[in-house]
C-alpha positions in Angstrom: 20.2 -14.5 -124.2 17.7 -11.7 -124.2 18.4 -8.9 -127.5 20.2 -6.3 -125.4 22.2 -9.5 -124.2 23.6 -10.6 -127.8 24.0 -6.4 -128.3 26.0 -5.8 -125.8 28.5 -9.0 -127.2 27.4 -7.6 -130.5 29.0 -4.3 -129.8 32.1 -5.9 -127.5 33.2 -7.3 -131.0 33.6 -4.8 -132.9 35.2 -2.7 -130.1 37.6 -5.2 -130.0 37.8 -5.3 -134.0 38.1 -1.9 -134.7 40.4 -1.7 -131.8 42.9 -4.8 -133.2 43.0 -3.0 -136.8 43.9 -0.1 -136.3 47.3 0.1 -135.8 48.0 -2.5 -139.5 45.2 0.2 -141.3 46.9 3.8 -139.4 50.3 2.3 -140.5 49.1 2.0 -144.0 47.0 4.9 -144.6 50.1 7.3 -143.6 52.1 5.2 -146.2 49.6 5.7 -148.7 49.5 9.6 -147.8 53.5 10.4 -147.5 53.7 8.4 -151.4 50.6 10.1 -152.2 52.2 13.9 -151.9 55.4 12.3 -152.8 53.5 11.4 -156.2 51.8 15.1 -155.8 55.7 16.6 -156.2 56.9 14.4 -158.3 54.1 14.8 -160.9 53.5 10.1 -160.8 50.7 9.7 -161.6 50.8 5.9 -161.8 48.2 3.9 -159.2 51.2 1.0 -158.5 53.5 3.0 -156.7 51.5 3.0 -153.7 50.4 -0.4 -153.4 53.8 -2.4 -153.2 55.2 -0.1 -150.4 51.6 -0.8 -148.5 51.3 -4.0 -148.4 55.0 -4.2 -146.6 53.9 -1.6 -144.1 50.3 -4.2 -143.7 52.4 -7.1 -143.2 55.4 -6.0 -141.4 52.4 -4.7 -138.6 50.7 -7.8 -138.5 54.4 -9.3 -138.5 55.0 -7.2 -134.6 51.2 -6.2 -133.6 50.8 -10.1 -134.5 50.5 -11.3 -131.3 48.6 -8.7 -130.3 46.5 -8.8 -131.7 45.2 -12.5 -131.3 46.1 -12.0 -127.6 43.8 -9.9 -127.7 41.0 -11.9 -130.1 41.0 -14.8 -128.0 40.6 -12.6 -124.8 37.0 -11.3 -126.5 36.2 -15.0 -127.2 37.6 -15.9 -124.1 35.6 -13.6 -122.6 32.3 -14.7 -124.5 32.2 -18.4 -123.9 32.6 -17.5 -120.5 30.0 -15.0 -120.0 27.6 -17.6 -122.2 28.9 -20.6 -119.8 27.7 -18.7 -116.6 24.3 -18.9 -118.5 24.0 -22.3 -118.7 
């Protein structure tokens, strides 16, 4: 395996990871922003208020997008294994 091949596989892995975590991270960011705006308007400065809704949103997004995330990761692993087997 050459360094170019390794870098290609590595870069594709980074893209797959970023692509699969994007829905969960964006939903968490949106909830955090909404709660932050609510806290600014009501002048409630409690740090723990945003924790529980974020955890629930992340959990629900993983339940909703879990199958899709798993499928994308399995496709990437299959591509890497297929490419590796063709080198042997």
